[in-house]
C-alpha positions, 0 to 999 in steps of 0.5 A: 908642933906644926911649922908656920911659914911666911912667904915674903918677910921673915918668919915670926914665932907665934906664941902666947899671952892675950885676953880675948873677947867673946860676944855672948849669945850671938857671935864670938869675936874672939875666943879667950885662951890666955897663956902660952903654947903647951904642945911639946917639941916634935909632937903633933896634936892628935886625937886620942892623946891622954896625959897623966898630969893632975891638971888634966881633969881641970883642963877637960872641965874648962874646955868647950867647943867654941865658934862652930862653923860648917864648911861650904860643901857641908863635909866638915865643921871647924871649931876652937877650943882650949888645948893643954898647958905648959909648965907655967900653966899657960893655955894653948889654943887648938882648932879642931876639924871634924868630918860630919859624915864620919865623926868620932875623930878630930884633926887638930891644928896646933896653932902655937897661939893662945887666942884665936878668932872664929875660923872662916872657911874659904869658898871652896872649903880648902882652907881656914882663916883665923886671927891669932896672937903674935907675942913677938909683934904684940899683935893679932895676925891673920893665919891660913890653914890648908886643910889638905896639906895641914900647913899653917901660913902667916898672912898678915904682919902688923906691929904693936897695938895694930892687929887684924881680927875676924877674917872674912873670905870674899865669895870668889875667894880672891880677898880676905877682909879683916878688922884692923884696929890700933892705927889710932886711938880707938880707931878701927877700919876694914882692910883686904889682902890676897890669900896668896899674900901681898900687901894689905890695903884699907877699904875704909878709912874713917877709923869708925868701923866697930872694933872686933865686929864682923863684916859680910860680903855681897854675893858678887864680892863687890860690897862689904857690909860693916857696922860704922859708929858715929864716934869712936866712943859709941857702942852702936851705929849703923850698917854701911856698905863700901865698894871694894873695887872703888873704895874712894867712892862714898859709902852707902848707909844701909840702916838709919836706926843708929842701934846696930851693935853687931851685924851677924849674918847675910842671908844666902840669897843676899836679900837680908842682913841680920843685925843685933841691938845691945842686950837689955840690962835687966834681962840680958836678952838681945833684940835681933832683926832682919833688914831687907837690903833692897828696902832698908827703911821698910818694916823690920822683922823682929826676932825676939828669941835669945840668939845664935840665929842662922839662916837656912840654905834657902834663906826662908828659915832661921835656926835659933837658941831659945833660953826662955823655953828651957828649964835650966840656966845656960840651957837652950832649946833649939828652934826653927823660925819660918820667915814669911813677909813681916811674920815669923812663926817658930817651932821647937825641934824635938829631942834636943830641948835644954841641950843645944848651944851653938848651931849651924846649917849644912848645905843639905839642910841639916843642923849642926849643934853643940850640947852637953855644956858645949863639949859635944857636936851633934847633927839633927834633921830639921824635923828632929829626926836622925839625931846623932853625935859626931864628936866629943871633947875628952882629955887635954888634947882630943876625944 
């Protein structure tokens, strides 16, 4: 079991029991893995371990690759999955890190946690940040994982109902922003903290930041874009921008439609925000659209595909999952949408129809995606060529 350290206050044990939230279709806000840690004392999670327990097959069937994220240098992909159970049947959460060029083996991070947010890579790809449940404090805290040393470190500590979620690294790597909730009834705000520790401080104070929702940094690291609600009971709102260097200044309202449910992406060139409305009750489909930051009141580019849109490195294309073109329930086609002015044309990537689930681009322009009920990770060229499997989940701890 990997040790977790805290540089300033006393070390706190991180353990079990939380119910998570998974935002279906587009972005996972929390991977639900309720239960207690199950790794045995003195045992590090290593790929290839097998267990003879009768529950092993049931564990394997319920595990999947969640919250797939590719490192900025394109060398690794990180994901969250369910690990083994303890004697009481409580689940443990594991973070897996896979080298995209080598594949086959995963480096397993024994988090000692039972619920995790999606991991976020540091700009230099040396560390991962994620939020996890601390039962002792009854709260979600930010945890850092050093990819080189494999050390875990507790970054934030809160008490009771207060918790930090969905961490986001600034482009320079000098700040980590997190969505902190529980300071008041139904309230949530964005806070920032230095990766090397210190006291966290708020950058929004209205209490109206959408709870468990993502935020995005501007390319220069000065502005933080987030979804702000008109009232604590609202489900949709607008995108606002706060000046992190001068948070006392009035926030800038970016959109004025009042229908933003999630803000999903900032294009790599910093020109567009990708937002999502709430899903349609009849079809379950969401409406996504691009908002030009320079002209947020201008014509929006509407994207009607099923979801999981991700920008290409050049910001001129989106990869997406299209349920409508696929033949089976919970099966998706992997498609490319080329953006041009107000028009968006799409085409499907050959050879992956009906199999793709999550996806992400590499800096080299390849697409990483999951298939086989999200139990394997694959890489494919944009034209559908050079498709290969790089990792597959099997057994209670690893492949």
